[in-house]
C-alpha positions as CSV (number, residue, x, y, z in Angstrom):
1,X,-57.1,-27.0,-8.0
2,X,-59.2,-29.6,-6.3
3,X,-60.9,-27.1,-4.0
4,X,-61.6,-24.7,-6.9
5,X,-63.4,-27.4,-8.8
6,X,-65.4,-28.5,-5.7
7,X,-66.5,-24.9,-5.0
8,X,-67.5,-24.4,-8.7
9,X,-69.4,-27.6,-8.6
10,X,-71.3,-26.6,-5.5
11,X,-72.2,-23.3,-7.0
12,X,-73.3,-24.9,-10.2
13,X,-75.3,-27.5,-8.3
14,X,-77.2,-24.8,-6.3
15,X,-77.8,-22.8,-9.5
16,X,-79.1,-25.8,-11.4
17,X,-81.4,-26.8,-8.5
18,X,-82.9,-23.3,-8.4
19,X,-83.4,-23.4,-12.1
20,X,-85.3,-26.7,-11.7
21,X,-87.4,-25.5,-8.9
22,X,-88.3,-22.3,-10.7
23,X,-89.0,-24.0,-14.0
24,X,-91.3,-26.5,-12.5
25,X,-93.1,-23.9,-10.5
26,X,-92.1,-25.2,-7.0
27,X,-90.3,-21.9,-6.5
28,X,-92.6,-19.4,-8.3
29,X,-90.4,-16.3,-8.1
30,X,-89.0,-14.4,-11.0
31,X,-89.2,-14.6,-14.8
32,X,-88.3,-18.3,-14.9
33,X,-91.4,-19.5,-13.0
34,X,-93.5,-22.2,-14.7
35,X,-91.2,-22.4,-17.8
36,X,-90.0,-25.9,-18.4
37,X,-87.1,-24.9,-20.5
38,X,-85.4,-23.6,-17.3
39,X,-86.1,-26.9,-15.6
40,X,-84.3,-28.7,-18.5
41,X,-81.5,-26.2,-18.3
42,X,-81.2,-26.9,-14.6
43,X,-80.9,-30.6,-15.2
44,X,-78.0,-30.0,-17.7
45,X,-76.3,-27.6,-15.2
46,X,-76.6,-30.2,-12.4
47,X,-75.1,-32.9,-14.6
48,X,-72.2,-30.7,-15.4
49,X,-71.8,-30.0,-11.6
50,X,-71.7,-33.7,-10.8
51,X,-69.1,-34.2,-13.6
52,X,-66.9,-31.5,-11.9
53,X,-67.2,-33.3,-8.6
54,X,-66.2,-36.6,-10.2
55,X,-63.3,-34.9,-12.0
56,X,-62.0,-33.1,-8.9
57,X,-62.3,-36.1,-6.5
58,X,-61.2,-39.0,-8.6
59,X,-58.3,-41.0,-7.4
60,X,-55.3,-41.5,-9.5
61,X,-53.4,-44.8,-9.4
62,X,-49.9,-44.5,-8.0
63,X,-47.7,-45.4,-10.9
64,X,-44.2,-46.6,-10.4
65,X,-41.5,-44.1,-11.2
66,X,-40.2,-44.5,-14.7
67,X,-36.5,-45.2,-15.2
């Protein structure tokens, strides 16, 4: 499960970065070029991707076995 969330996080991070670059005009290709709504959408997607990384890689405390 951990590797699935990490791969999904990487894909979302790449997608969000492309959205930001296109929305700000740094990557002026396609219909999203120079439209700030896509840059804002990319920021949200990147935040979700970081959340997936944190969720997938957080450490659980070793709890003693219950009796």
